C-alpha positions in Angstrom: 0.0 0.0 0.0 1.0 3.6 -0.5 -0.3 7.1 0.2 -1.0 9.9 -2.3 -0.1 13.6 -1.8 -3.2 14.1 0.3 -2.3 11.2 2.7 -5.0 8.8 1.4 -4.2 5.2 1.6 -4.0 3.5 -1.8 -4.2 -0.1 -2.7 -3.9 0.4 -6.5 -1.9 -1.9 -8.7 1.4 -0.4 -9.7 4.5 -0.8 -11.8 7.0 -3.1 -10.1 10.1 -1.5 -11.4 11.5 1.6 -13.0 12.4 -0.3 -16.1 8.8 -1.6 -16.4 7.4 1.9 -16.2 9.9 3.3 -18.8 9.3 0.4 -21.2 5.5 0.8 -20.8 5.8 4.6 -21.6 8.0 3.8 -24.6 5.4 1.3 -25.7 2.7 4.0 -25.5 4.8 6.4 -27.5 6.1 4.1 -30.2 3.3 3.7 -32.8 2.2 4.5 -36.3 3.6 8.1 -36.2 7.0 6.6 -35.8 6.7 3.9 -38.4 5.1 5.7 -41.4 4.7 9.4 -40.6 8.2 10.1 -39.3 10.1 8.7 -42.4 7.7 10.5 -44.8 7.8 13.8 -43.0 11.6 13.7 -42.7 12.0 13.4 -46.4 9.2 15.8 -47.3 10.6 18.6 -45.2 14.3 18.6 -45.9 15.8 15.2 -45.0 18.3 15.6 -42.2 17.5 19.3 -41.9 14.0 18.3 -40.5 15.8 16.4 -37.7 17.2 19.6 -36.3 13.8 21.2 -35.2 12.5 17.7 -34.5 15.3 17.0 -32.0 14.9 20.4 -30.4 11.2 19.9 -29.9 11.6 16.4 -28.5 14.1 17.7 -25.9 11.8 20.6 -24.9 8.7 18.6 -24.7 10.3 15.6 -23.1 11.9 17.7 -20.3 8.7 19.7 -19.7 5.5 17.9 -20.9 6.4 14.3 -20.4 8.0 15.1 -17.0 4.9 17.1 -16.0 2.4 14.4 -16.9 4.4 11.7 -15.1 4.8 13.8 -12.0 1.2 15.0 -12.0 -0.2 11.5 -12.1 2.2 10.3 -9.4 1.4 13.3 -7.1 -2.3 12.7 -7.2 -2.2 8.9 -7.4 -5.0 8.8 -10.0 -5.8 9.7 -13.6 -7.1 12.9 -15.1 -10.6 12.8 -13.5 -9.3 12.5 -10.0 -6.1 14.6 -10.6 -7.9 17.6 -12.1 -10.5 17.4 -9.3 -7.8 17.3 -6.5 -5.9 20.3 -8.0 -9.1 22.4 -8.3 -9.9 21.5 -4.7 -6.5 22.8 -3.5 -7.7 26.2 -4.7 -11.2 25.7 -3.2 -12.7 25.4 -6.7 -15.1 22.8 -8.1 -15.6 21.3 -11.5 -12.1 19.6 -11.9 -13.5 16.2 -12.5 -15.8 17.5 -15.2 -12.9 19.1 -17.0 -10.9 15.8 -16.6 -13.5 14.1 -18.7 -12.0 15.7 -21.8 -8.7 13.8 -21.8 -10.5 10.6 -20.7 -12.9 10.7 -23.6 -10.1 11.7 -25.9 -8.1 8.7 -24.9 -11.0 6.4 -25.3 -12.0 7.9 -28.7 -8.5 7.7 -30.2 -8.2 4.1 -28.8 -11.5 3.2 -30.6 -10.1 4.4 -33.9 -6.7 2.9 -33.3 -8.2 -0.5 -32.6 -9.6 -0.6 -36.2 -6.1 -0.2 -37.5 -4.9 -3.0 -35.2 -7.5 -5.2 -36.8 -6.0 -4.4 -40.2 -2.5 -5.3 -38.9 -3.8 -8.7 -37.8 -5.4 -9.3 -41.2 -2.2 -8.4 -43.0 -0.2 -10.6 -40.6 -2.5 -13.5 -41.4 -2.3 -12.6 -45.1 1.5 -12.8 -44.9 1.4 -16.2 -43.1 -1.2 -17.8 -45.3 0.1 -16.3 -48.5 -3.2 -14.6 -49.4 -1.5 -11.2 -49.5 1.1 -12.5 -52.0 -1.5 -14.3 -54.2 -3.8 -11.3 -54.4 -4.0 -9.8 -57.9 -3.8 -6.3 -56.7 -2.7 -5.0 -53.2 -4.9 -1.9 -53.4 -7.9 -4.1 -54.0 -6.8 -6.4 -51.2 -6.6 -3.5 -48.8 -9.9 -2.1 -50.1 -11.8 -5.2 -49.1 -10.3 -5.1 -45.6 -10.8 -1.4 -45.1 -14.4 -1.2 -46.3 -17.6 -0.9 -44.3 -17.6 -3.9 -41.8 -14.7 -5.3 -43.8 -12.6 -6.6 -40.9 -15.0 -7.1 -38.0 -13.5 -10.4 -37.0 -9.9 -9.2 -37.0 -11.0 -5.9 -35.3 -12.7 -7.9 -32.5 -9.7 -10.2 -32.2 -7.3 -7.2 -31.8 -9.6 -5.8 -29.0 -9.8 -9.2 -27.4 -6.0 -9.6 -27.2 -5.6 -6.1 -25.9 -8.2 -6.4 -23.2 -7.2 -9.9 -22.1 -3.8 -8.5 -21.3 -5.3 -5.5 -19.5 -7.6 -7.6 -17.4 -4.5 -9.1 -15.8 -3.7 -5.6 -14.3 -0.9 -3.1 -14.5 2.1 -5.2 -13.2 1.0 -8.6 -14.5 -0.5 -7.4 -17.7 0.6 -4.1 -19.1 4.1 -4.1 -17.6 4.9 -7.7 -18.3 3.7 -7.6 -21.9 5.6 -4.3 -22.6 8.8 -5.9 -21.3 8.3 -8.6 -24.0 6.8 -6.7 -26.9 9.0 -3.5 -26.9 12.4 -5.2 -26.9 11.2 -7.6 -29.6 10.0 -4.6 -31.7 13.5 -3.2 -31.7 15.1 -6.6 -32.4 12.7 -7.2 -35.4 13.3 -3.7 -36.9 17.0 -4.1 -36.5 16.7 -7.4 -38.4 14.7 -5.7 -41.1 17.2 -2.8 -41.3 20.0 -5.1 -42.0 18.0 -6.8 -44.8 17.1 -3.5 -46.4 20.8 -2.5 -46.4 21.4 -5.3 -49.0 18.7 -4.1 -51.4 19.7 -2.5 -54.7 18.9 1.2 -55.0 18.3 1.5 -51.3 20.9 4.3 -51.2 18.4 6.6 -52.8 16.2 6.1 -49.8 19.0 6.9 -47.4 19.7 10.1 -49.3 16.1 11.0 -49.2 16.1 10.7 -45.4 19.5 12.0 -44.4 20.9 14.4 -47.0 20.0 17.8 -45.6 18.2 20.3 -47.7 19.1 23.4 -45.6 16.7 25.7 -47.3 13.8 23.9 -45.6 14.9 25.3 -42.3 13.7 28.8 -43.5 10.2 27.4 -44.2 7.8 27.7 -41.3 6.0 24.5 -42.2 9.2 22.5 -41.5 9.1 23.8 -37.9 5.3 23.4 -37.6 5.3 19.7 -38.6 8.5 19.0 -36.6 6.7 20.3 -33.6 3.6 18.2 -34.4 5.6 15.1 -35.0 7.5 15.5 -31.7 4.3 16.4 -29.7 2.2 13.4 -30.8 5.0 11.0 -30.9 5.7 11.5 -27.2 2.0 10.7 -26.4 1.2 14.1 -24.8 -2.5 14.1 -24.1 -3.1 14.6 -20.4 -4.2 11.0 -20.2 -2.1 7.9 -20.7 1.2 9.2 -19.4 -0.5 10.8 -16.5 -2.3 7.5 -15.6 1.0 5.5 -15.9 2.6 8.1 -13.7 -0.1 7.4 -11.1 1.2 3.9 -10.8 4.7 5.0 -10.2 6.6 4.9 -6.9 7.8 8.1 -5.2 11.5 7.1 -5.4 11.7 7.2 -9.2 13.4 10.1 -11.0 10.7 11.3 -13.5 13.2 13.6 -15.3 15.5 10.6 -16.0 12.5 8.5 -17.0 11.2 11.1 -19.4 14.6 11.4 -20.9 14.7 7.7 -21.6 11.3 7.7 -23.1 12.1 10.5 -25.4 15.4 8.8 -26.4 14.0 5.4 -27.2 10.9 6.9 -29.0 13.3 8.8 -31.2 15.4 5.7 -31.8 12.3 3.9 -32.9 11.4 6.6 -35.4 14.9 6.7 -36.9 15.0 2.9 -37.0 11.6 2.8 -38.8 13.0 5.4 -41.3 16.0 3.2 -42.0 13.7 0.3 -42.8 10.7 1.8 -44.6 12.0 4.5 -46.9 15.0 2.7 -48.4 12.9 -0.4 -49.0 10.3 1.7 -50.9 13.0 3.4 -53.0 14.6 0.1 -53.7 11.6 -1.0 -55.7 10.8 2.4 -57.2 7.5 2.9 -55.4 5.8 6.0 -54.1 7.3 7.2 -50.7 4.7 10.0 -50.4 1.7 7.7 -50.2 0.8 8.7 -46.7 -1.3 6.1 -44.8 -1.4 3.8 -47.8 2.4 3.5 -47.4 1.7 0.9 -44.6 -1.0 -1.1 -46.2 -0.4 -0.8 -50.0 3.2 0.3 -50.7 5.0 -1.8 -48.2 3.0 -5.0 -48.9 4.0 -4.5 -52.5 7.6 -4.2 -51.5 7.4 -7.6 -49.7 5.7 -9.2 -52.7 8.7 -8.2 -54.9 11.4 -8.9 -52.3 13.2 -12.2 -52.3 12.0 -14.2 -49.2 9.4 -11.4 -48.8 7.0 -13.6 -46.9 9.4 -14.0 -44.0 10.1 -10.3 -43.9 6.4 -9.4 -44.1 5.7 -11.6 -41.1 8.5 -10.1 -39.1 7.4 -6.6 -40.1 3.7 -7.0 -39.2 4.5 -8.8 -35.9 6.7 -5.9 -34.9 4.1 -3.3 -36.0 1.4 -5.2 -34.2 3.5 -5.1 -31.0 3.9 -1.4 -31.3 0.2 -0.9 -31.9 -1.0 -3.1 -29.0 1.3 -1.4 -26.5 0.0 1.9 -27.6 -3.6 0.7 -27.5 -3.2 -0.5 -23.9 -2.0 2.9 -22.9 -5.0 4.6 -24.5 -7.6 2.3 -23.0 -6.0 2.4 -19.5 -7.2 6.0 -19.1 -11.0 5.2 -19.1 -10.4 1.9 -17.3 -8.6 3.7 -14.5 -11.3 6.3 -14.3 -14.0 3.6 -13.9 -12.0 2.0 -11.2 -10.9 5.0 -9.2 -13.9 7.3 -9.6 -16.7 4.8 -9.8 -15.4 2.1 -7.6 -15.6 -0.7 -10.2 -13.4 -3.8 -10.2 -10.6 -4.0 -12.7 -12.4 -6.7 -14.7 -15.7 -4.8 -14.8 -14.0 -1.7 -15.9 -12.2 -3.6 -18.7 -15.5 -5.2 -19.8 -17.3 -1.8 -20.0 -14.4 -0.2 -21.9 -14.2 -3.2 -24.3 -17.9 -3.1 -25.0 -17.8 0.7 -25.7 -14.8 0.2 -28.0 -16.4 -2.6 -30.0 -19.9 -1.1 -30.2 -18.6 2.2 -31.6 -15.6 0.9 -33.5 -17.5 -1.5 -35.7 -19.3 1.4 -37.3 -16.1 3.3 -38.3 -14.2 0.4 -39.9 -13.9 1.9 -43.4 -10.7 3.7 -44.1 -12.6 6.9 -44.8 -14.6 6.8 -41.6 -11.8 6.0 -39.3 -9.6 8.6 -41.0 -12.2 11.3 -40.3 -12.7 10.0 -36.7 -9.0 10.1 -35.9 -8.5 13.5 -37.5 -11.3 15.0 -35.3 -10.0 13.5 -32.1 -6.4 14.2 -32.7 -7.0 17.8 -33.8 -9.6 19.0 -31.3 -9.4 16.7 -28.2 -6.0 15.2 -27.7 -4.0 18.5 -27.6 -6.7 20.1 -25.6 -6.3 17.4 -23.0 -2.6 18.0 -22.9 -3.1 21.7 -22.5 -5.6 21.3 -19.7 -3.3 18.9 -17.8 -0.4 21.4 -18.2 -2.5 24.3 -17.0 -3.7 22.3 -14.0 -0.3 21.1 -12.9 1.8 24.1 -13.7 -0.7 27.0 -13.1 -3.7 25.9 -11.0 -1.7 23.9 -8.4 -0.2 25.9 -5.6 3.1 27.7 -6.3 6.1 25.3 -6.0 3.9 22.2 -6.1 5.0 21.1 -9.5 8.7 21.6 -8.7 8.3 19.6 -5.4 6.6 16.7 -7.2 9.2 16.6 -10.0 12.1 16.9 -7.6 10.8 13.9 -5.6 13.0 10.8 -6.2 15.7 12.9 -8.0 19.2 13.2 -6.6 20.2 16.4 -8.2 18.3 19.6 -7.6 16.2 21.0 -10.4 17.6 24.2 -11.9 16.0 27.6 -12.5 15.1 26.4 -15.9 12.1 24.4 -14.6 9.4 27.0 -14.3 10.1 28.9 -17.5 10.4 25.6 -19.4 7.1 24.3 -18.0 4.8 27.1 -17.1 5.5 29.2 -20.1 7.3 27.3 -22.9 5.5 24.0 -22.7 2.1 25.5 -22.0 2.7 28.0 -24.8 3.8 25.3 -27.3 0.8 23.1 -26.4 -1.5 26.0 -27.2 0.3 26.6 -30.4 0.0 22.9 -31.3 -3.8 23.1 -30.7 -4.2 26.2 -32.9 -1.9 25.1 -35.7 -3.6 21.7 -35.8 -6.9 23.3 -36.4 -5.4 25.7 -39.0 -3.5 23.0 -41.0 -6.1 20.3 -40.5 -3.7 18.2 -38.4 0.0 18.4 -37.8 0.8 15.1 -36.2 
């Protein structure tokens, strides 16, 4: 048992180790943005030149936003509903729990859309194992059948079943244990694929696309805008999942060091994906600017043309499935935690209710067009708003010095004078900018 900042005795499940917490946060961050969006955006906005603003924003957001969400959750010992409520009560105000519904619903909504895509991954994995993907006359038509209305109900439900069965086991026995298996294997599989891609003819064009800098792009505002969006969404800043994971964290862990590790390994995953995806696409003369179809049309076509492509397709889709499921667990943990902590439900009942909601809504947005619109609306209007609200609550509404005290907890070295300017002003300001620019551009991450 442990106590939260208000002295309330807690019997919540928790991460058993610092490594388990970090790898779970890495699992939540590593997802589709790393695997297809990062390589494409890097090449589109100046190759290696794009990496300069990207690394800058990852460092800023990691040492402010990720740190803040981890520490906020740990300080309050609960997710956004309870955390927002407690902070508001510190000021003698009401309504915090109502505001906390925004990141909770955002996390549930993005999880519902993401689960549709997990179903597609399962279907492509089966298509790679059975050979049906390789025997299809046309990959576009093959994907079209899967991504049509009610086109992959069985696979969609199977993806949800796998995810929620893991989550029913709890934080330490389910989420932590499976992340410890899935995330290392993700990196091993992608390293294996990277070595294979190195041997492909014409792969050098892909490396040049990614890593030869076009310095003139640094003078273009859109390069900085999309680098900011890529960093922000890649680090899973939403005022929800990272905050909830932080609530399961012990008081003796250095959240600054943990955030640094999450940012580092998330960036490594993005670069590793770039070293696999783009050179492979160039090697076979296919379209690297395909956007979302890159994952489900272009890359399957690469595997169909590649010697021993069936083996590499299986490895690829297993690795991507691991990244997707670990992200999905983080997204659904927010509503599950809210049902447990705020409504007193058992873990299993909270999982059942969340699973039912995800299946009941998700089945009606299975088409590629519908899920795309759904994800755009949630990621543009709700996710950054949740992150902004969490930042305002922790860095502005909480009493003066509270955020510093909570971040300092478990840390050997003393926080410098940089902390308040980097969090209260820079991070909150950047999050507001992400929200406005996302609406203006129709999405930047």
